[in-house]
C-alpha positions as protocol buffer text, in pm:
chain_id: "A"
residue {
  index: 1
  type: MET
  ca { x: 10730 y: 9339 z: 7706 }
}
residue {
  index: 2
  type: PRO
  ca { x: 10365 y: 9398 z: 7808 }
}
residue {
  index: 3
  type: THR
  ca { x: 10129 y: 9450 z: 7515 }
}
residue {
  index: 4
  type: THR
  ca { x: 9867 y: 9651 z: 7707 }
}
residue {
  index: 5
  type: ASP
  ca { x: 9878 y: 9925 z: 7965 }
}
residue {
  index: 6
  type: ARG
  ca { x: 9816 y: 9810 z: 8322 }
}
residue {
  index: 7
  type: THR
  ca { x: 9715 y: 10007 z: 8630 }
}
residue {
  index: 8
  type: TRP
  ca { x: 9694 y: 9887 z: 8988 }
}
residue {
  index: 9
  type: ARG
  ca { x: 9483 y: 10068 z: 9248 }
}
residue {
  index: 10
  type: PHE
  ca { x: 9288 y: 9985 z: 9560 }
}
residue {
  index: 11
  type: GLY
  ca { x: 8934 y: 9874 z: 9486 }
}
residue {
  index: 12
  type: THR
  ca { x: 8607 y: 10050 z: 9566 }
}
residue {
  index: 13
  type: SER
  ca { x: 8528 y: 9807 z: 9848 }
}
residue {
  index: 14
  type: THR
  ca { x: 8851 y: 9893 z: 10030 }
}
residue {
  index: 15
  type: ARG
  ca { x: 8780 y: 10265 z: 9999 }
}
residue {
  index: 16
  type: ALA
  ca { x: 8426 y: 10212 z: 10125 }
}
residue {
  index: 17
  type: ILE
  ca { x: 8542 y: 10012 z: 10428 }
}
residue {
  index: 18
  type: ILE
  ca { x: 8802 y: 10271 z: 10531 }
}
residue {
  index: 19
  type: GLY
  ca { x: 8559 y: 10554 z: 10468 }
}
residue {
  index: 20
  type: PHE
  ca { x: 8293 y: 10383 z: 10681 }
}
residue {
  index: 21
  type: ALA
  ca { x: 8545 y: 10329 z: 10958 }
}
residue {
  index: 22
  type: ALA
  ca { x: 8634 y: 10701 z: 10957 }
}
residue {
  index: 23
  type: VAL
  ca { x: 8268 y: 10804 z: 10966 }
}
residue {
  index: 24
  type: PHE
  ca { x: 8203 y: 10557 z: 11249 }
}
residue {
  index: 25
  type: MET
  ca { x: 8489 y: 10706 z: 11454 }
}
residue {
  index: 26
  type: TYR
  ca { x: 8363 y: 11059 z: 11403 }
}
residue {
  index: 27
  type: GLY
  ca { x: 8007 y: 10953 z: 11489 }
}
residue {
  index: 28
  type: ALA
  ca { x: 8126 y: 10781 z: 11806 }
}
residue {
  index: 29
  type: ALA
  ca { x: 8318 y: 11095 z: 11904 }
}
residue {
  index: 30
  type: VAL
  ca { x: 8011 y: 11316 z: 11851 }
}
residue {
  index: 31
  type: LEU
  ca { x: 7804 y: 11077 z: 12062 }
}
residue {
  index: 32
  type: LEU
  ca { x: 8062 y: 11081 z: 12342 }
}
residue {
  index: 33
  type: PHE
  ca { x: 8089 y: 11460 z: 12340 }
}
residue {
  index: 34
  type: SER
  ca { x: 7707 y: 11483 z: 12354 }
}
residue {
  index: 35
  type: LEU
  ca { x: 7662 y: 11211 z: 12617 }
}
residue {
  index: 36
  type: PRO
  ca { x: 7696 y: 11432 z: 12928 }
}
residue {
  index: 37
  type: LEU
  ca { x: 7439 y: 11672 z: 12788 }
}
residue {
  index: 38
  type: ILE
  ca { x: 7201 y: 11394 z: 12687 }
}
residue {
  index: 39
  type: ALA
  ca { x: 7236 y: 11211 z: 13019 }
}
residue {
  index: 40
  type: GLY
  ca { x: 7233 y: 11530 z: 13224 }
}
residue {
  index: 41
  type: VAL
  ca { x: 7562 y: 11441 z: 13392 }
}
residue {
  index: 42
  type: SER
  ca { x: 7720 y: 11731 z: 13581 }
}
residue {
  index: 43
  type: ASP
  ca { x: 8016 y: 11545 z: 13734 }
}
residue {
  index: 44
  type: PRO
  ca { x: 8326 y: 11721 z: 13589 }
}
residue {
  index: 45
  type: THR
  ca { x: 8545 y: 11412 z: 13642 }
}
residue {
  index: 46
  type: GLY
  ca { x: 8307 y: 11189 z: 13442 }
}
residue {
  index: 47
  type: SER
  ca { x: 8273 y: 11453 z: 13172 }
}
residue {
  index: 48
  type: TRP
  ca { x: 8652 y: 11481 z: 13141 }
}
residue {
  index: 49
  type: ILE
  ca { x: 8687 y: 11107 z: 13091 }
}
residue {
  index: 50
  type: VAL
  ca { x: 8413 y: 11103 z: 12828 }
}
residue {
  index: 51
  type: ASP
  ca { x: 8563 y: 11403 z: 12646 }
}
residue {
  index: 52
  type: ALA
  ca { x: 8910 y: 11247 z: 12651 }
}
residue {
  index: 53
  type: THR
  ca { x: 8769 y: 10926 z: 12501 }
}
residue {
  index: 54
  type: GLY
  ca { x: 8592 y: 11133 z: 12237 }
}
residue {
  index: 55
  type: ALA
  ca { x: 8918 y: 11309 z: 12151 }
}
residue {
  index: 56
  type: VAL
  ca { x: 9086 y: 10970 z: 12105 }
}
residue {
  index: 57
  type: MET
  ca { x: 8805 y: 10867 z: 11870 }
}
residue {
  index: 58
  type: VAL
  ca { x: 8856 y: 11187 z: 11670 }
}
residue {
  index: 59
  type: GLY
  ca { x: 9225 y: 11099 z: 11645 }
}
residue {
  index: 60
  type: PHE
  ca { x: 9142 y: 10755 z: 11509 }
}
residue {
  index: 61
  type: GLY
  ca { x: 8894 y: 10914 z: 11266 }
}
residue {
  index: 62
  type: LEU
  ca { x: 9163 y: 11148 z: 11133 }
}
residue {
  index: 63
  type: PHE
  ca { x: 9404 y: 10855 z: 11093 }
}
residue {
  index: 64
  type: MET
  ca { x: 9138 y: 10665 z: 10896 }
}
residue {
  index: 65
  type: THR
  ca { x: 9079 y: 10975 z: 10684 }
}
residue {
  index: 66
  type: PHE
  ca { x: 9449 y: 11006 z: 10603 }
}
residue {
  index: 67
  type: GLY
  ca { x: 9454 y: 10635 z: 10522 }
}
residue {
  index: 68
  type: LEU
  ca { x: 9161 y: 10683 z: 10286 }
}
residue {
  index: 69
  type: ILE
  ca { x: 9345 y: 10968 z: 10111 }
}
residue {
  index: 70
  type: ALA
  ca { x: 9649 y: 10742 z: 10068 }
}
residue {
  index: 71
  type: ILE
  ca { x: 9437 y: 10459 z: 9931 }
}
residue {
  index: 72
  type: VAL
  ca { x: 9256 y: 10684 z: 9684 }
}
residue {
  index: 73
  type: ARG
  ca { x: 9575 y: 10849 z: 9557 }
}
residue {
  index: 74
  type: THR
  ca { x: 9796 y: 10541 z: 9536 }
}
residue {
  index: 75
  type: ARG
  ca { x: 9831 y: 10426 z: 9174 }
}
residue {
  index: 76
  type: ILE
  ca { x: 10091 y: 10222 z: 8988 }
}
residue {
  index: 77
  type: SER
  ca { x: 10079 y: 10213 z: 8607 }
}
residue {
  index: 78
  type: LEU
  ca { x: 10293 y: 10034 z: 8353 }
}
residue {
  index: 79
  type: ASN
  ca { x: 10307 y: 10031 z: 7975 }
}
residue {
  index: 80
  type: ALA
  ca { x: 10563 y: 9911 z: 7725 }
}
residue {
  index: 81
  type: THR
  ca { x: 10792 y: 10208 z: 7786 }
}
residue {
  index: 82
  type: THR
  ca { x: 10726 y: 10370 z: 8124 }
}
residue {
  index: 83
  type: LEU
  ca { x: 10659 y: 10293 z: 8489 }
}
residue {
  index: 84
  type: GLU
  ca { x: 10443 y: 10565 z: 8641 }
}
residue {
  index: 85
  type: ALA
  ca { x: 10320 y: 10579 z: 9000 }
}
residue {
  index: 86
  type: THR
  ca { x: 10183 y: 10802 z: 9271 }
}
residue {
  index: 87
  type: VAL
  ca { x: 10277 y: 10642 z: 9602 }
}
residue {
  index: 88
  type: PRO
  ca { x: 10313 y: 10746 z: 9970 }
}
residue {
  index: 89
  type: SER
  ca { x: 10664 y: 10872 z: 10042 }
}
residue {
  index: 90
  type: HIS
  ca { x: 10654 y: 10993 z: 10404 }
}
residue {
  index: 91
  type: HIS
  ca { x: 10425 y: 11151 z: 10661 }
}
residue {
  index: 92
  type: SER
  ca { x: 10431 y: 11443 z: 10903 }
}
residue {
  index: 93
  type: LEU
  ca { x: 10436 y: 11426 z: 11283 }
}
residue {
  index: 94
  type: LEU
  ca { x: 10056 y: 11451 z: 11266 }
}
residue {
  index: 95
  type: LEU
  ca { x: 10051 y: 11147 z: 11032 }
}
residue {
  index: 96
  type: VAL
  ca { x: 9947 y: 11351 z: 10729 }
}
residue {
  index: 97
  type: PRO
  ca { x: 10070 y: 11155 z: 10424 }
}
residue {
  index: 98
  type: SER
  ca { x: 10287 y: 11297 z: 10148 }
}
residue {
  index: 99
  type: PHE
  ca { x: 10323 y: 11141 z: 9806 }
}
residue {
  index: 100
  type: ARG
  ca { x: 10590 y: 11080 z: 9546 }
}
residue {
  index: 101
  type: VAL
  ca { x: 10527 y: 11084 z: 9171 }
}
residue {
  index: 102
  type: ILE
  ca { x: 10739 y: 10837 z: 8975 }
}
residue {
  index: 103
  type: ALA
  ca { x: 10789 y: 10846 z: 8598 }
}
residue {
  index: 104
  type: LEU
  ca { x: 11065 y: 10605 z: 8501 }
}
residue {
  index: 105
  type: PRO
  ca { x: 11142 y: 10460 z: 8155 }
}
residue {
  index: 106
  type: VAL
  ca { x: 11159 y: 10082 z: 8183 }
}
residue {
  index: 107
  type: THR
  ca { x: 11489 y: 10090 z: 7994 }
}
residue {
  index: 108
  type: GLN
  ca { x: 11639 y: 10262 z: 8300 }
}
residue {
  index: 109
  type: ILE
  ca { x: 11535 y: 9983 z: 8539 }
}
residue {
  index: 110
  type: ARG
  ca { x: 11833 y: 9762 z: 8619 }
}
residue {
  index: 111
  type: SER
  ca { x: 11665 y: 9537 z: 8875 }
}
residue {
  index: 112
  type: VAL
  ca { x: 11332 y: 9477 z: 9049 }
}
residue {
  index: 113
  type: GLU
  ca { x: 11370 y: 9370 z: 9412 }
}
residue {
  index: 114
  type: ARG
  ca { x: 11142 y: 9243 z: 9684 }
}
residue {
  index: 115
  type: ARG
  ca { x: 11209 y: 9177 z: 10049 }
}
residue {
  index: 116
  type: GLN
  ca { x: 11025 y: 9087 z: 10365 }
}
residue {
  index: 117
  type: GLU
  ca { x: 11055 y: 9346 z: 10641 }
}
residue {
  index: 118
  type: ALA
  ca { x: 11016 y: 9270 z: 11013 }
}
residue {
  index: 119
  type: PHE
  ca { x: 10928 y: 9565 z: 11235 }
}
residue {
  index: 120
  type: ARG
  ca { x: 10794 y: 9628 z: 11582 }
}
residue {
  index: 121
  type: SER
  ca { x: 10466 y: 9800 z: 11657 }
}
residue {
  index: 122
  type: PHE
  ca { x: 10366 y: 9848 z: 12022 }
}
residue {
  index: 123
  type: GLY
  ca { x: 10637 y: 9598 z: 12110 }
}
residue {
  index: 124
  type: LEU
  ca { x: 10494 y: 9327 z: 11883 }
}
residue {
  index: 125
  type: THR
  ca { x: 10663 y: 9181 z: 11575 }
}
residue {
  index: 126
  type: ASN
  ca { x: 10493 y: 9236 z: 11240 }
}
residue {
  index: 127
  type: LEU
  ca { x: 10585 y: 9164 z: 10880 }
}
residue {
  index: 128
  type: ARG
  ca { x: 10537 y: 9342 z: 10552 }
}
residue {
  index: 129
  type: ASP
  ca { x: 10649 y: 9285 z: 10192 }
}
residue {
  index: 130
  type: SER
  ca { x: 10827 y: 9571 z: 10019 }
}
residue {
  index: 131
  type: LEU
  ca { x: 10893 y: 9637 z: 9650 }
}
residue {
  index: 132
  type: SER
  ca { x: 11155 y: 9862 z: 9496 }
}
residue {
  index: 133
  type: VAL
  ca { x: 11342 y: 9910 z: 9171 }
}
residue {
  index: 134
  type: VAL
  ca { x: 11705 y: 10004 z: 9110 }
}
residue {
  index: 135
  type: THR
  ca { x: 11789 y: 10223 z: 8813 }
}
residue {
  index: 136
  type: THR
  ca { x: 12080 y: 10183 z: 8577 }
}
residue {
  index: 137
  type: GLY
  ca { x: 12236 y: 10479 z: 8759 }
}
residue {
  index: 138
  type: GLY
  ca { x: 12225 y: 10291 z: 9091 }
}
residue {
  index: 139
  type: GLU
  ca { x: 11934 y: 10481 z: 9250 }
}
residue {
  index: 140
  type: ARG
  ca { x: 11688 y: 10273 z: 9450 }
}
residue {
  index: 141
  type: ILE
  ca { x: 11324 y: 10380 z: 9430 }
}
residue {
  index: 142
  type: GLY
  ca { x: 11077 y: 10241 z: 9682 }
}
residue {
  index: 143
  type: ILE
  ca { x: 10747 y: 10152 z: 9515 }
}
residue {
  index: 144
  type: PHE
  ca { x: 10507 y: 10014 z: 9779 }
}
residue {
  index: 145
  type: SER
  ca { x: 10479 y: 9786 z: 10078 }
}
residue {
  index: 146
  type: ASN
  ca { x: 10204 y: 9556 z: 10204 }
}
residue {
  index: 147
  type: THR
  ca { x: 10164 y: 9476 z: 10572 }
}
residue {
  index: 148
  type: SER
  ca { x: 10098 y: 9106 z: 10621 }
}
residue {
  index: 149
  type: GLY
  ca { x: 9747 y: 9034 z: 10740 }
}
residue {
  index: 150
  type: PRO
  ca { x: 9384 y: 9026 z: 10632 }
}
residue {
  index: 151
  type: SER
  ca { x: 9373 y: 9389 z: 10513 }
}
residue {
  index: 152
  type: SER
  ca { x: 9332 y: 9465 z: 10145 }
}
residue {
  index: 153
  type: GLN
  ca { x: 9662 y: 9480 z: 9961 }
}
residue {
  index: 154
  type: LEU
  ca { x: 9807 y: 9564 z: 9623 }
}
residue {
  index: 155
  type: PRO
  ca { x: 9924 y: 9254 z: 9431 }
}
residue {
  index: 156
  type: LEU
  ca { x: 10298 y: 9313 z: 9473 }
}
residue {
  index: 157
  type: ASP
  ca { x: 10394 y: 8978 z: 9317 }
}
residue {
  index: 158
  type: GLU
  ca { x: 10199 y: 9062 z: 9004 }
}
residue {
  index: 159
  type: ILE
  ca { x: 10333 y: 9418 z: 8991 }
}
residue {
  index: 160
  type: ALA
  ca { x: 10691 y: 9304 z: 9040 }
}
residue {
  index: 161
  type: ASP
  ca { x: 10665 y: 9040 z: 8767 }
}
residue {
  index: 162
  type: ALA
  ca { x: 10510 y: 9288 z: 8524 }
}
residue {
  index: 163
  type: ILE
  ca { x: 10779 y: 9551 z: 8585 }
}
residue {
  index: 164
  type: ALA
  ca { x: 11057 y: 9294 z: 8553 }
}
residue {
  index: 165
  type: SER
  ca { x: 10908 y: 9161 z: 8230 }
}
residue {
  index: 166
  type: ALA
  ca { x: 10886 y: 9512 z: 8084 }
}
residue {
  index: 167
  type: ALA
  ca { x: 11246 y: 9585 z: 8186 }
}
residue {
  index: 168
  type: GLY
  ca { x: 11376 y: 9255 z: 8055 }
}
residue {
  index: 169
  type: THR
  ca { x: 11497 y: 9134 z: 8391 }
}
residue {
  index: 170
  type: SER
  ca { x: 11381 y: 8911 z: 8676 }
}
residue {
  index: 171
  type: VAL
  ca { x: 11260 y: 8979 z: 9029 }
}
residue {
  index: 172
  type: THR
  ca { x: 11529 y: 8953 z: 9298 }
}
residue {
  index: 173
  type: ASP
  ca { x: 11440 y: 8823 z: 9643 }
}
residue {
  index: 174
  type: ALA
  ca { x: 11635 y: 9026 z: 9899 }
}
residue {
  index: 175
  type: GLY
  ca { x: 11531 y: 8805 z: 10191 }
}
residue {
  index: 176
  type: THR
  ca { x: 11410 y: 8914 z: 10533 }
}
residue {
  index: 177
  type: VAL
  ca { x: 11543 y: 9209 z: 10733 }
}
residue {
  index: 178
  type: TRP
  ca { x: 11473 y: 9397 z: 11053 }
}
residue {
  index: 179
  type: THR
  ca { x: 11384 y: 9755 z: 10971 }
}
residue {
  index: 180
  type: LYS
  ca { x: 11280 y: 10076 z: 11146 }
}
residue {
  index: 181
  type: ALA
  ca { x: 11127 y: 10223 z: 10833 }
}
residue {
  index: 182
  type: PRO
  ca { x: 10770 y: 10328 z: 10925 }
}
residue {
  index: 183
  type: GLY
  ca { x: 10599 y: 10191 z: 10616 }
}
residue {
  index: 184
  type: LEU
  ca { x: 10285 y: 10386 z: 10703 }
}
residue {
  index: 185
  type: TYR
  ca { x: 10015 y: 10398 z: 10432 }
}
residue {
  index: 186
  type: GLY
  ca { x: 10225 y: 10159 z: 10220 }
}
residue {
  index: 187
  type: GLU
  ca { x: 10538 y: 10369 z: 10204 }
}
residue {
  index: 188
  type: ALA
  ca { x: 10837 y: 10170 z: 10076 }
}
residue {
  index: 189
  type: SER
  ca { x: 11186 y: 10269 z: 10183 }
}
residue {
  index: 190
  type: SER
  ca { x: 11434 y: 10374 z: 9916 }
}
residue {
  index: 191
  type: SER
  ca { x: 11729 y: 10293 z: 10143 }
}
residue {
  index: 192
  type: TRP
  ca { x: 11790 y: 9921 z: 10184 }
}
residue {
  index: 193
  type: SER
  ca { x: 12093 y: 9932 z: 10411 }
}
residue {
  index: 194
  type: GLU
  ca { x: 11975 y: 9667 z: 10659 }
}
residue {
  index: 195
  type: GLN
  ca { x: 12155 y: 9333 z: 10676 }
}
residue {
  index: 196
  type: ARG
  ca { x: 11969 y: 9028 z: 10548 }
}
residue {
  index: 197
  type: LEU
  ca { x: 11879 y: 8780 z: 10823 }
}
residue {
  index: 198
  type: ASP
  ca { x: 11999 y: 8423 z: 10797 }
}
residue {
  index: 199
  type: ASP
  ca { x: 11746 y: 8140 z: 10765 }
}
residue {
  index: 200
  type: THR
  ca { x: 11728 y: 8087 z: 11141 }
}
residue {
  index: 201
  type: GLY
  ca { x: 11671 y: 8455 z: 11214 }
}
residue {
  index: 202
  type: ALA
  ca { x: 11411 y: 8487 z: 10941 }
}
residue {
  index: 203
  type: MET
  ca { x: 11222 y: 8187 z: 11079 }
}
residue {
  index: 204
  type: LYS
  ca { x: 11223 y: 8339 z: 11429 }
}
residue {
  index: 205
  type: VAL
  ca { x: 11068 y: 8666 z: 11317 }
}
residue {
  index: 206
  type: ARG
  ca { x: 10806 y: 8484 z: 11110 }
}
residue {
  index: 207
  type: ARG
  ca { x: 10707 y: 8280 z: 11414 }
}
residue {
  index: 208
  type: ALA
  ca { x: 10691 y: 8598 z: 11624 }
}
residue {
  index: 209
  type: ALA
  ca { x: 10467 y: 8759 z: 11360 }
}
residue {
  index: 210
  type: VAL
  ca { x: 10238 y: 8456 z: 11368 }
}
residue {
  index: 211
  type: ARG
  ca { x: 10209 y: 8493 z: 11745 }
}
residue {
  index: 212
  type: THR
  ca { x: 10117 y: 8859 z: 11697 }
}
residue {
  index: 213
  type: ALA
  ca { x: 9842 y: 8761 z: 11454 }
}
residue {
  index: 214
  type: GLN
  ca { x: 9716 y: 8495 z: 11694 }
}
residue {
  index: 215
  type: LEU
  ca { x: 9708 y: 8746 z: 11978 }
}
residue {
  index: 216
  type: PHE
  ca { x: 9507 y: 8984 z: 11762 }
}
residue {
  index: 217
  type: VAL
  ca { x: 9253 y: 8710 z: 11684 }
}
residue {
  index: 218
  type: VAL
  ca { x: 9223 y: 8615 z: 12053 }
}
residue {
  index: 219
  type: LEU
  ca { x: 9162 y: 8978 z: 12154 }
}
residue {
  index: 220
  type: LEU
  ca { x: 8906 y: 9019 z: 11876 }
}
residue {
  index: 221
  type: LEU
  ca { x: 8718 y: 8706 z: 11987 }
}
residue {
  index: 222
  type: LEU
  ca { x: 8731 y: 8825 z: 12348 }
}
residue {
  index: 223
  type: VAL
  ca { x: 8574 y: 9158 z: 12253 }
}
residue {
  index: 224
  type: ILE
  ca { x: 8300 y: 8976 z: 12060 }
}
residue {
  index: 225
  type: VAL
  ca { x: 8231 y: 8745 z: 12356 }
}
residue {
  index: 226
  type: LEU
  ca { x: 8218 y: 9033 z: 12602 }
}
residue {
  index: 227
  type: ARG
  ca { x: 7980 y: 9230 z: 12385 }
}
residue {
  index: 228
  type: THR
  ca { x: 7760 y: 8923 z: 12337 }
}
residue {
  index: 229
  type: CYS
  ca { x: 7748 y: 8860 z: 12713 }
}
residue {
  index: 230
  type: SER
  ca { x: 7668 y: 9220 z: 12786 }
}
């Protein structure tokens, strides 16, 4: 049993980075909307293209803002008797996040389970780690998920071990699955009905995810080179 209370949240640096990204998107949108006026451009076709690009930047800014809200509100706490958390649960069609408040006595936790989830985004394979607990009554409660990559993450291994220790159990590895659960803002599904992949299938999706990461790096380097040359 843990002897001290523990709380996991995203750090100040992560909040600052996401907040800066949102401000940058809004600033870029304002600049684009103002560009025809500043440049004295009267071509309606050119203005439409610039305005459409500005609208896209506003959309990205809103997405970053919603992400910042999710990061600020997400909190997982554990003491000797209770698991408490405020975590993303779902989102609207406009990507506005909603949250779930969890207050669960550790004596009601039957198992702590982790799995690796493969999912497609823009046709590319990605991976994330997902954490959930199952109560003594058989209810599964999704806690949080981390998308694999360089972005800041919650320490799911540490959280899982701490919850399992408090509940007097061990962490169960549920393997790798294909899932359609959105997982946006770190939402973890509470319905694990997908079939576990065999070793060969799991290896294939991991390799596909590595290729996705490599493609991202290549595109990033290409953008840097093009900006340097220009």
